[in-house]
N, CA, C and O atoms as a MOPAC input file, in Angstrom:
PM7 MOZYME 1SCF
protein

 N    168.78500 1    70.27200 1   277.88500 1
 C    169.48700 1    69.61500 1   278.98300 1
 C    170.79000 1    70.36500 1   279.21200 1
 O    171.52800 1    70.64600 1   278.26800 1
 N    171.06500 1    70.68300 1   280.45500 1
 C    172.28000 1    71.41700 1   280.79200 1
 C    172.95100 1    70.71200 1   281.96200 1
 O    172.29100 1    70.37400 1   282.94500 1
 N    174.25000 1    70.49000 1   281.86300 1
 C    175.01100 1    69.87800 1   282.94300 1
 C    176.13700 1    70.78900 1   283.38900 1
 O    176.81900 1    71.39800 1   282.56400 1
 N    176.33000 1    70.88000 1   284.69500 1
 C    177.40600 1    71.69800 1   285.25000 1
 C    178.18500 1    70.84400 1   286.23900 1
 O    177.60200 1    70.18800 1   287.10200 1
 N    179.52900 1    70.85600 1   286.10300 1
 C    180.39900 1    70.08600 1   286.98400 1
 C    181.11500 1    71.03700 1   287.93700 1
 O    181.68800 1    72.03900 1   287.50800 1
 N    181.08200 1    70.72300 1   289.22400 1
 C    181.76800 1    71.51100 1   290.24500 1
 C    182.85300 1    70.64100 1   290.87100 1
 O    182.61000 1    69.47800 1   291.19400 1
 N    184.04400 1    71.20000 1   291.04000 1
 C    185.14900 1    70.43400 1   291.60700 1
 C    186.07700 1    71.37200 1   292.37000 1
 O    186.01200 1    72.59200 1   292.22300 1
 N    186.94800 1    70.77100 1   293.19200 1
 C    187.92000 1    71.51200 1   294.00500 1
 C    187.21800 1    72.55200 1   294.87400 1
 O    187.55700 1    73.73500 1   294.85700 1
 N    186.24600 1    72.08600 1   295.62300 1
 C    185.44600 1    72.92700 1   296.49400 1
 C    185.99300 1    72.82400 1   297.91300 1
 O    186.04200 1    71.73600 1   298.48500 1
 N    186.40100 1    73.94700 1   298.47600 1
 C    186.96200 1    73.99100 1   299.82100 1
 C    185.97700 1    74.65600 1   300.78100 1
 O    185.16200 1    75.48800 1   300.38300 1
 N    186.06900 1    74.27600 1   302.03300 1
 C    185.21200 1    74.90100 1   303.04700 1
 C    185.68700 1    76.32100 1   303.33000 1
 O    186.83900 1    76.66900 1   303.07300 1
 N    184.77400 1    77.13900 1   303.86800 1
 C    185.16200 1    78.45900 1   304.35600 1
 C    186.10400 1    78.23800 1   305.53000 1
 O    185.92700 1    77.30100 1   306.30900 1
 N    187.09000 1    79.09300 1   305.65300 1
 C    188.16400 1    78.80200 1   306.58700 1
 C    188.68300 1    80.09100 1   307.20400 1
 O    189.00900 1    81.04000 1   306.49000 1
 N    188.75800 1    80.12600 1   308.51500 1
 C    189.33400 1    81.26100 1   309.23300 1
 C    190.45400 1    80.73300 1   310.12000 1
 O    190.16900 1    80.17700 1   311.18100 1
 N    191.72100 1    80.88700 1   309.72700 1
 C    192.82500 1    80.31400 1   310.49900 1
 C    192.97000 1    80.93200 1   311.88500 1
 O    193.59600 1    80.33000 1   312.75800 1
 N    192.41500 1    82.09900 1   312.10600 1
 C    192.55800 1    82.75900 1   313.39700 1
 C    191.66900 1    82.14000 1   314.47400 1
 O    191.79800 1    82.48500 1   315.64900 1
 N    190.77700 1    81.23900 1   314.09500 1
 C    189.93500 1    80.56600 1   315.08600 1
 C    190.57000 1    79.27500 1   315.59300 1
 O    189.98100 1    78.59000 1   316.43000 1
 N    191.75100 1    78.93400 1   315.10600 1
 C    192.34800 1    77.64900 1   315.46700 1
 C    192.88400 1    77.61000 1   316.89300 1
 O    192.50500 1    76.74100 1   317.67900 1
 N    193.75800 1    78.54200 1   317.22500 1
 C    194.39900 1    78.49000 1   318.52800 1
 C    194.89800 1    79.88300 1   318.86500 1
 O    195.66300 1    80.47000 1   318.09900 1
 N    194.48400 1    80.40800 1   319.98100 1
 C    194.87900 1    81.76300 1   320.35200 1
 C    196.32300 1    81.83400 1   320.82700 1
 O    196.91900 1    82.91100 1   320.80300 1
 N    196.90000 1    80.71700 1   321.25700 1
 C    198.24800 1    80.72600 1   321.82500 1
 C    199.34800 1    80.62600 1   320.78600 1
 O    200.49700 1    80.94700 1   321.09100 1
 N    199.04800 1    80.20300 1   319.59300 1
 C    200.07300 1    79.99000 1   318.57100 1
 C    199.86700 1    80.93600 1   317.41000 1
 O    198.75500 1    81.38600 1   317.13400 1
 N    200.94800 1    81.22100 1   316.74800 1
 C    200.85600 1    82.00100 1   315.52000 1
 C    200.22300 1    81.12100 1   314.44900 1
 O    200.34800 1    79.89700 1   314.49000 1
 N    199.56100 1    81.73000 1   313.51600 1
 C    198.83000 1    80.98700 1   312.49100 1
 C    199.74900 1    80.07400 1   311.69800 1
 O    199.38100 1    78.93000 1   311.42900 1
 N    200.91600 1    80.53300 1   311.32000 1
 C    201.80000 1    79.73800 1   310.46900 1
 C    202.48700 1    78.60600 1   311.23200 1
 O    203.16200 1    77.78100 1   310.61700 1
 N    202.33100 1    78.54800 1   312.55800 1
 C    202.96700 1    77.48900 1   313.33600 1
 C    202.04400 1    76.29100 1   313.53900 1
 O    202.46900 1    75.27300 1   314.08500 1
 N    200.82500 1    76.39600 1   313.12100 1
 C    199.87000 1    75.31000 1   313.33500 1
 C    200.07100 1    74.25600 1   312.25200 1
 O    199.93100 1    74.54100 1   311.06300 1
 N    200.39900 1    73.04500 1   312.67100 1
 C    200.69200 1    71.97600 1   311.72200 1
 C    199.40700 1    71.42900 1   311.12600 1
 O    198.45400 1    71.13600 1   311.84900 1
 N    199.38300 1    71.29600 1   309.82600 1
 C    198.27900 1    70.64400 1   309.14800 1
 C    197.01300 1    71.46500 1   309.05000 1
 O    195.96100 1    70.92400 1   308.71100 1
 N    197.07900 1    72.73600 1   309.33100 1
 C    195.87300 1    73.56300 1   309.25900 1
 C    195.56400 1    73.89300 1   307.81000 1
 O    196.31900 1    74.60800 1   307.15200 1
 N    194.47000 1    73.38000 1   307.32600 1
 C    194.05800 1    73.67300 1   305.95500 1
 C    192.55900 1    73.43600 1   305.84400 1
 O    191.99200 1    72.64500 1   306.59700 1
 N    191.92800 1    74.11200 1   304.91700 1
 C    190.48700 1    73.89700 1   304.74300 1
 C    190.19900 1    72.51400 1   304.17100 1
 O    191.02900 1    71.93700 1   303.46800 1
 N    189.03600 1    71.99900 1   304.47300 1
 C    188.63800 1    70.68900 1   303.96300 1
 C    188.27600 1    70.78100 1   302.49100 1
 O    187.69500 1    71.76800 1   302.04200 1
 N    188.62500 1    69.74600 1   301.75100 1
 C    188.27500 1    69.62900 1   300.33600 1
 C    187.10700 1    68.65400 1   300.23200 1
 O    187.16600 1    67.54600 1   300.76600 1
 N    186.05400 1    69.06600 1   299.54600 1
 C    184.86400 1    68.23300 1   299.41900 1
 C    184.76800 1    67.65700 1   298.01400 1
 O    185.32000 1    68.22300 1   297.07000 1
 N    184.06900 1    66.53600 1   297.87100 1
 C    184.00500 1    65.87500 1   296.56300 1
 C    183.27700 1    66.70900 1   295.51600 1
 O    182.34500 1    67.45300 1   295.82200 1
 N    183.72500 1    66.56500 1   294.28000 1
 C    183.07500 1    67.24300 1   293.16400 1
 C    181.72800 1    66.60400 1   292.86100 1
 O    181.43600 1    65.49700 1   293.31300 1
 N    180.92300 1    67.30400 1   292.10100 1
 C    179.60900 1    66.77900 1   291.73700 1
 C    179.15300 1    67.41300 1   290.43500 1
 O    179.64600 1    68.46800 1   290.03500 1
 N    178.20600 1    66.75600 1   289.77900 1
 C    177.62100 1    67.25400 1   288.54000 1
 C    176.11800 1    67.39900 1   288.73900 1
 O    175.45600 1    66.50800 1   289.27000 1
 N    175.59800 1    68.53100 1   288.30600 1
 C    174.15800 1    68.77700 1   288.36600 1
 C    173.62000 1    68.92900 1   286.95400 1
 O    174.22800 1    69.59600 1   286.11600 1
 N    172.48700 1    68.31200 1   286.69600 1
 C    171.82600 1    68.43600 1   285.40200 1
 C    170.48800 1    69.14300 1   285.59000 1
 O    169.77400 1    68.91100 1   286.56600 1
 N    170.17000 1    69.99700 1   284.64400 1
 C    168.88400 1    70.69300 1   284.62500 1
 C    168.24200 1    70.47100 1   283.26500 1
 O    168.92900 1    70.39100 1   282.24600 1
 N    166.93700 1    70.37400 1   283.26100 1
 C    166.18300 1    70.20800 1   282.02400 1
 C    165.27000 1    71.41600 1   281.86600 1
 O    164.50400 1    71.75100 1   282.77000 1
 N    165.35800 1    72.06800 1   280.70700 1
 C    164.54600 1    73.25000 1   280.41300 1
 C    163.84600 1    73.01700 1   279.07800 1
 O    164.50100 1    72.73200 1   278.07500 1
 N    162.53400 1    73.13500 1   279.05800 1
 C    161.81900 1    72.97600 1   277.79500 1
 C    160.53300 1    73.79500 1   277.82500 1
 O    160.02100 1    74.16200 1   278.88300 1
 N    160.04200 1    74.06100 1   276.64000 1
 C    158.82500 1    74.85000 1   276.52900 1
 C    158.24100 1    74.75100 1   275.13300 1
 O    158.86700 1    74.21900 1   274.21700 1
 N    157.03700 1    75.26700 1   274.98700 1
 C    156.35900 1    75.24600 1   273.70100 1
 C    155.39900 1    76.43200 1   273.64400 1
 O    154.82900 1    76.84100 1   274.65600 1
 N    155.23700 1    76.96600 1   272.45500 1
 C    154.31000 1    78.07200 1   272.24400 1
 C    153.27800 1    77.66400 1   271.20900 1
 O    153.62200 1    77.14200 1   270.14800 1
 N    152.02200 1    77.90400 1   271.51900 1
 C    150.92400 1    77.66800 1   270.57800 1
 C    150.42100 1    79.04000 1   270.13600 1
 O    150.03200 1    79.87200 1   270.95600 1
 N    150.43900 1    79.25100 1   268.82800 1
 C    150.02900 1    80.54900 1   268.28800 1
 C    148.57900 1    80.48700 1   267.81300 1
 O    148.16500 1    79.53600 1   267.15000 1
 N    147.82800 1    81.51400 1   268.16400 1
 C    146.46000 1    81.68900 1   267.70100 1
 C    146.44200 1    82.90700 1   266.78000 1
 O    147.48800 1    83.49800 1   266.51000 1
 N    145.27800 1    83.27700 1   266.30600 1
 C    145.18300 1    84.38700 1   265.35300 1
 C    145.72500 1    85.69700 1   265.93200 1
 O    146.52900 1    86.36000 1   265.27700 1
 N    145.31700 1    86.08000 1   267.11700 1
 C    145.77000 1    87.33700 1   267.71800 1
 C    146.37100 1    87.14700 1   269.11100 1
 O    146.46600 1    88.10500 1   269.87800 1
 N    146.77200 1    85.93500 1   269.44200 1
 C    147.31500 1    85.66600 1   270.77400 1
 C    148.21300 1    84.42900 1   270.72800 1
 O    148.33200 1    83.76400 1   269.69900 1
 N    148.83400 1    84.14400 1   271.85900 1
 C    149.67500 1    82.94700 1   271.95600 1
 C    149.63700 1    82.40500 1   273.38100 1
 O    149.37800 1    83.13500 1   274.33700 1
 N    149.89800 1    81.12500 1   273.49400 1
 C    149.92700 1    80.43900 1   274.77800 1
 C    151.28600 1    79.75400 1   274.89600 1
 O    151.65800 1    78.94300 1   274.04800 1
 N    152.02600 1    80.08900 1   275.95900 1
 C    153.38800 1    79.59600 1   276.13200 1
 C    153.45700 1    78.72600 1   277.38900 1
 O    153.05000 1    79.15500 1   278.46900 1
 N    153.97400 1    77.50100 1   277.24500 1
 C    154.16700 1    76.57500 1   278.35600 1
 C    155.66100 1    76.41100 1   278.59200 1
 O    156.42800 1    76.28000 1   277.63700 1
 N    156.08500 1    76.41600 1   279.86000 1
 C    157.49600 1    76.19700 1   280.19600 1
 C    157.59300 1    75.20000 1   281.34100 1
 O    156.76000 1    75.18700 1   282.24800 1
 N    158.62700 1    74.36600 1   281.28200 1
 C    158.91800 1    73.40100 1   282.33700 1
 C    160.41800 1    73.42900 1   282.59100 1
 O    161.21300 1    73.27900 1   281.66400 1
 N    160.80000 1    73.62100 1   283.84200 1
 C    162.20500 1    73.58900 1   284.24700 1
 C    162.34200 1    72.61100 1   285.40300 1
 O    161.58600 1    72.67400 1   286.37300 1
 N    163.30500 1    71.71200 1   285.29500 1
 C    163.60400 1    70.79200 1   286.38700 1
 C    165.06200 1    71.01400 1   286.75800 1
 O    165.96600 1    70.70600 1   285.98100 1
 N    165.28000 1    71.55000 1   287.95200 1
 C    166.62800 1    71.78100 1   288.45100 1
 C    167.05400 1    70.56900 1   289.27400 1
 O    166.23500 1    69.97600 1   289.97500 1
 N    168.33500 1    70.19600 1   289.19200 1
 C    168.85700 1    68.99100 1   289.84100 1
 C    168.02100 1    67.78400 1   289.41100 1
 O    167.41400 1    67.09800 1   290.23400 1
 N    168.00900 1    67.55200 1   288.12900 1
 C    167.16600 1    66.54900 1   287.48100 1
 C    167.24900 1    65.16600 1   288.12900 1
 O    166.22400 1    64.50500 1   288.29300 1
 N    168.44400 1    64.72100 1   288.49700 1
 C    168.63100 1    63.37500 1   289.04300 1
 C    168.64200 1    63.36700 1   290.57300 1
 O    169.02000 1    62.36800 1   291.18600 1
 N    168.22700 1    64.47900 1   291.19100 1
 C    168.13500 1    64.59900 1   292.64900 1
 C    169.45300 1    64.22700 1   293.32600 1
 O    169.46800 1    63.45800 1   294.28700 1
 N    170.54300 1    64.77000 1   292.82900 1
 C    171.88100 1    64.50900 1   293.34800 1
 C    172.03700 1    65.10300 1   294.74800 1
 O    171.62900 1    66.23900 1   294.99400 1
 N    172.62200 1    64.34000 1   295.65300 1
 C    172.94800 1    64.84800 1   296.98500 1
 C    174.36100 1    65.40700 1   296.93500 1
 O    175.28800 1    64.71600 1   296.51300 1
 N    174.53100 1    66.65200 1   297.36200 1
 C    175.84100 1    67.29700 1   297.29200 1
 C    175.97500 1    68.32500 1   298.40500 1
 O    174.98200 1    68.80100 1   298.95600 1
 N    177.21500 1    68.65700 1   298.72300 1
 C    177.50900 1    69.67800 1   299.72500 1
 C    177.67000 1    71.00000 1   298.99600 1
 O    178.55800 1    71.14700 1   298.15700 1
 N    176.81300 1    71.96400 1   299.31600 1
 C    176.86600 1    73.25300 1   298.62600 1
 C    177.71100 1    74.27700 1   299.36500 1
 O    178.19200 1    75.23300 1   298.75700 1
 N    177.90000 1    74.09200 1   300.67200 1
 C    178.71200 1    75.03100 1   301.43800 1
 C    179.18900 1    74.33300 1   302.69900 1
 O    178.55000 1    73.40100 1   303.18700 1
 N    180.30700 1    74.78700 1   303.21600 1
 C    180.85700 1    74.22300 1   304.44500 1
 C    181.66900 1    75.29400 1   305.15300 1
 O    182.16800 1    76.23300 1   304.53300 1
 N    181.78900 1    75.13500 1   306.45700 1
 C    182.55600 1    76.09600 1   307.23700 1
 C    183.34800 1    75.35000 1   308.29400 1
 O    182.77700 1    74.63100 1   309.11400 1
 N    184.67500 1    75.52000 1   308.27400 1
 C    185.52000 1    74.94000 1   309.31400 1
 C    185.37500 1    75.74700 1   310.59200 1
 O    185.07100 1    76.93900 1   310.55700 1
 N    185.59700 1    75.08200 1   311.72500 1
 C    185.53100 1    75.71900 1   313.04300 1
 C    184.21400 1    76.46600 1   313.21100 1
 O    184.18500 1    77.62700 1   313.62000 1
 N    183.15500 1    75.79200 1   312.89400 1
 C    181.83300 1    76.40200 1   312.88100 1
 C    181.30400 1    76.65900 1   314.28700 1
 O    181.48900 1    75.84700 1   315.19300 1
 N    180.65800 1    77.77800 1   314.45000 1
 C    180.02400 1    78.08700 1   315.73400 1
 C    178.72100 1    77.30200 1   315.90600 1
 O    178.14000 1    77.30300 1   316.99100 1
 N    178.25700 1    76.63000 1   314.84600 1
 C    177.03600 1    75.83100 1   314.92500 1
 C    177.27200 1    74.47000 1   315.57500 1
 O    176.32000 1    73.80900 1   315.98900 1
 N    178.53900 1    74.04500 1   315.66700 1
 C    178.86700 1    72.74100 1   316.22900 1
 C    179.25100 1    72.93300 1   317.69400 1
 O    180.24900 1    73.58800 1   317.99400 1
 N    178.46600 1    72.36800 1   318.60000 1
 C    178.75100 1    72.52200 1   320.02600 1
 C    179.94500 1    71.67200 1   320.43100 1
 O    180.11100 1    70.55400 1   319.94400 1
 N    180.76700 1    72.19700 1   321.31100 1
 C    181.93400 1    71.49400 1   321.86400 1
 C    182.86400 1    70.97100 1   320.78000 1
 O    183.46400 1    69.90900 1   320.94100 1
 N    182.99000 1    71.70300 1   319.67900 1
 C    183.88400 1    71.28900 1   318.59700 1
 C    185.32400 1    71.57700 1   318.99500 1
 O    185.57500 1    72.53900 1   319.72000 1
 N    186.28300 1    70.76400 1   318.53600 1
 C    187.67900 1    70.96500 1   318.92300 1
 C    188.34700 1    72.19200 1   318.29300 1
 O    189.44400 1    72.55900 1   318.71400 1
 N    187.73200 1    72.83000 1   317.31000 1
 C    188.29000 1    74.00500 1   316.63100 1
 C    189.69900 1    73.74600 1   316.10600 1
 O    190.59100 1    74.58200 1   316.25300 1
 N    189.88700 1    72.58800 1   315.49700 1
 C    191.19000 1    72.21600 1   314.96100 1
 C    191.17600 1    72.10700 1   313.44800 1
 O    192.10700 1    71.56100 1   312.85500 1
 N    190.14800 1    72.61200 1   312.83000 1
 C    189.99700 1    72.58900 1   311.38100 1
 C    189.77500 1    71.18700 1   310.83600 1
 O    189.91700 1    70.96600 1   309.63300 1
 N    189.43400 1    70.24900 1   311.68400 1
 C    189.16500 1    68.89300 1   311.23600 1
 C    187.69500 1    68.69500 1   310.93800 1
 O    186.88700 1    69.60300 1   311.13500 1
 N    187.34400 1    67.51300 1   310.46300 1
 C    185.94700 1    67.24300 1   310.11700 1
 C    184.98200 1    67.39700 1   311.29300 1
 O    183.81700 1    67.73600 1   311.08900 1
 N    185.44800 1    67.15700 1   312.51500 1
 C    184.56700 1    67.26100 1   313.68000 1
 C    184.16400 1    68.69500 1   313.98400 1
 O    183.18400 1    68.92300 1   314.69300 1
 N    184.90200 1    69.66400 1   313.46000 1
 C    184.58400 1    71.07100 1   313.74400 1
 C    183.88000 1    71.75300 1   312.57600 1
 O    183.66900 1    72.96600 1   312.60600 1
 N    183.51800 1    70.99800 1   311.56200 1
 C    182.93800 1    71.59200 1   310.35000 1
 C    181.41300 1    71.47700 1   310.33100 1
 O    180.83200 1    70.50400 1   310.81200 1
 N    180.80100 1    72.49100 1   309.76500 1
 C    179.37100 1    72.44300 1   309.44700 1
 C    179.25500 1    72.33700 1   307.93900 1
 O    179.92700 1    73.06800 1   307.21200 1
 N    178.41700 1    71.44300 1   307.46500 1
 C    178.19400 1    71.33700 1   306.02300 1
 C    176.72600 1    71.60700 1   305.73400 1
 O    175.84900 1    71.31400 1   306.54700 1
 N    176.48200 1    72.16200 1   304.58000 1
 C    175.13500 1    72.50300 1   304.15500 1
 C    174.87800 1    71.81200 1   302.82300 1
 O    175.61500 1    72.00600 1   301.85700 1
 N    173.83800 1    71.01700 1   302.78600 1
 C    173.52900 1    70.26700 1   301.58000 1
 C    172.79400 1    71.14400 1   300.58000 1
 O    172.04400 1    72.04900 1   300.94700 1
 N    173.02900 1    70.85200 1   299.30400 1
 C    172.41000 1    71.61600 1   298.23200 1
 C    170.94500 1    71.26200 1   298.04000 1
 O    170.42400 1    70.30600 1   298.61300 1
 N    170.31800 1    72.05600 1   297.22800 1
 C    168.89100 1    71.91400 1   296.94600 1
 C    168.61500 1    70.59300 1   296.21800 1
 O    169.37300 1    70.19400 1   295.33400 1
 N    167.55800 1    69.94100 1   296.58700 1
 C    167.12800 1    68.73500 1   295.88800 1
 C    166.45300 1    69.09000 1   294.56900 1
 O    166.51100 1    70.23400 1   294.11600 1
 N    165.81700 1    68.10200 1   293.96300 1
 C    165.12800 1    68.34600 1   292.69500 1
 C    164.06000 1    69.42000 1   292.87900 1
 O    163.33000 1    69.42700 1   293.87100 1
 N    163.98400 1    70.32100 1   291.91000 1
 C    163.00200 1    71.41100 1   291.97000 1
 C    162.31600 1    71.51300 1   290.62200 1
 O    162.97000 1    71.58900 1   289.58300 1
 N    161.00100 1    71.51500 1   290.65000 1
 C    160.18800 1    71.58900 1   289.44100 1
 C    159.54800 1    72.97300 1   289.36400 1
 O    158.90200 1    73.42200 1   290.31000 1
 N    159.73400 1    73.64100 1   288.22900 1
 C    159.16500 1    74.97200 1   288.01800 1
 C    158.37300 1    74.93600 1   286.71700 1
 O    158.90100 1    74.55500 1   285.67300 1
 N    157.11400 1    75.33100 1   286.78200 1
 C    156.28200 1    75.38100 1   285.57900 1
 C    155.68900 1    76.77600 1   285.44100 1
 O    155.50500 1    77.49800 1   286.42200 1
 N    155.39800 1    77.13100 1   284.20200 1
 C    154.72000 1    78.41000 1   283.97200 1
 C    153.86500 1    78.32000 1   282.71600 1
 O    154.17100 1    77.58700 1   281.77500 1
 N    152.79700 1    79.08000 1   282.73400 1
 C    151.91400 1    79.22200 1   281.57500 1
 C    151.72900 1    80.71400 1   281.35100 1
 O    151.41500 1    81.46100 1   282.27800 1
 N    151.92900 1    81.13600 1   280.10700 1
 C    151.80800 1    82.55200 1   279.76900 1
 C    150.85800 1    82.69900 1   278.58500 1
 O    150.99100 1    82.01400 1   277.57100 1
 N    149.92100 1    83.58500 1   278.73500 1
 C    148.97900 1    83.85800 1   277.64900 1
 C    149.15400 1    85.30700 1   277.21900 1
 O    148.98900 1    86.22600 1   278.02200 1
 N    149.48300 1    85.50300 1   275.96700 1
 C    149.65800 1    86.85500 1   275.42200 1
 C    148.50400 1    87.16000 1   274.48300 1
 O    148.14800 1    86.35200 1   273.62600 1
 N    147.92400 1    88.34700 1   274.66100 1
 C    146.82200 1    88.74400 1   273.77400 1
 C    146.96700 1    90.18500 1   273.36400 1
 O    146.13400 1    90.70200 1   272.61900 1

């Protein structure tokens, strides 16, 4: 069992997309969005059965064991959002959700 905690995750941010008429440092409150932290757990296990001149290996991996919903990437002032205000606020952001639970199995026979 493996757990990984992610925190202090900020969106991708380009301050030059905010306003063409103002200097970047004059824009009040311009900052990238901070998204909530999250923890992902993965389970990895396997077993090998040995024979006289060969072996059989079974592996099972479950990524995102508890099927946690999380934001894996975000972009402020996204070109994917139509008619967005381009003010670095939540209305101008695109978010991308992370991968759900994933099951990976393998069987290996060595002779």
